[in-house]
N, C-alpha and C positions, 0 to 999 in steps of 0.2 A: 663391517668393522667400524666404520665412521658412525653409524647409527648406534652401535653398542657403546662407543665412547661418549656420545652425546647423552645417552640415557644414564650412563654412570655419573657423568658430571652433574646432570639435573638432580639425580638422587642424592648426591653429596651436598648440593646446595640446600635441598630440602631438609637435610639432617642438621645443618649448621646451627639453627636457632636452639635446638636441644643441647647440642654439644658445647656451645659457647654461652650458655645461660649463666648470668652472673647472680649475685646475691639478690634475692627477691625483696629484701627490706631496704638495703642501701645499694644504690648503683654507683659505679665508678665515677670519679670526679677529676677534672683537669683544673687545677687551682693555680693561678698565677702568683709568682713571687715578685715582690716589689723591693727596690733598693731602699736602704735606710741610711740616712746621714751622708748622702753623696757617693755611696758605693757605686762602682762601675757595674753596669748590667745592660746588655742588649735585650735579653729575654731570659726567663726562667720560670719553672713550674714544678708543681708536685702532682703526680698522677697517683691518685688513691684508688686502688683496685680491690674490690671484695669479691673473690671468685666463689665463695660459699662452698668450699670443698673441705673434706675431712683432714687434709694435710696443710692447707694454707688458708688462714682466716683473713689475712689482708696482705697485699703486696703494694709497697709504696716505691715509686720511682721519683728521683730528684734530679733535675736538669738545670744547669747554668750555661748560658751562652754569652760571651763577651763580658765576663766578670774579670777580676784580677787574674793575671796569668801566673801559673806555677804556684798556686796557693792551695792550702788545705783548710777545709772547713769542717765543723761538726754540725750535722743536721739534728735539730731537736723538735720533738713533737710536744706541744703543750695541750694537755687534756684538761678540760673543764667539766668534771663529772656533773651530769644532770643540769647543766647550764648551756642552753643553745646560743646564748649571746656572749659566751666567753667571759662571763662576770666572775669575780672572785679570784682566788689564787689557783693557778693551774698545777697539775701534776706534771713535772718535767721529765720527759723520757728521751734520752739521747738515742738516736736510731742508727745513724750511719756517718761515716767519714767520707767527705767528697773532696776530691783533688782535681784541680783544673790543669789543663795543658798550657803551653806558652801563649795561646790565643784566648785563654780564659774560659775554655769550654770544659765541662765536666759532667759526669753522671754517676749516681750511686743509687743503690736500692736496698730494701730490707723486706724480709718476709716475717709475718707474725703467724704463729701457729695457734690453734684453738687453746692450747694450754697456757699461752702467754696472756690471755684475757681473763681477768678475774670474774667469777660468777656474779658479783655484785654489779658489774658494769653491763652485763648482758640484758637484752630485751629492754633497752632504754636508749634515749637520744642524748648526746653530749655535744658540747662545743669543742672544736679543735682548731689549732693554728700551728703552723710550722715556722721555725726560725732557722736560718743558716748563720752560724756564729764563727767568727775568725779565731785563729789560734790564740789571740790576746783576749778573747771573751766578749768582743763587741758584736752586736747583732748587725750583720751586713745586709741580709735579705729576710723578708717575712711575708706570710700570706695574711689575708683577711680571715676573720672568724668564719668557720664553716660548721654545719651541723652534720653529725654522723650518727646513724642508728645502728646499734650493734644487736645482732640476733643471737 
């Protein structure tokens, strides 16, 4: 019985790379959020995941730790079509509302389906940044420019 369990476990581990394969063109990224204008923040990040599936084109997770407590923010994706340096005017895409608890910790996420991405943006590399904006419209946190290749 023990031998059978061991063989089953080894077989499952060998199958994992195929089952967990991500996008062949753009791999997932962990991108740090930085405070703007003295905003409180212990740590924060955007996890940009591209699973390459027929149902989910991209999955973005937003996390704040040690930000202002009991606050609500709007997460905004800034897309710079065909500019990997984030030059020029961005396309502004509000993605998710993020609320923090009393300790200033919060998490939000959004899923993009293949139909959400226009054909003109596919098979190209673009610049992207994220901003986390207060209810009053001020940018509290942002990422540096990052490149994303859409297939």
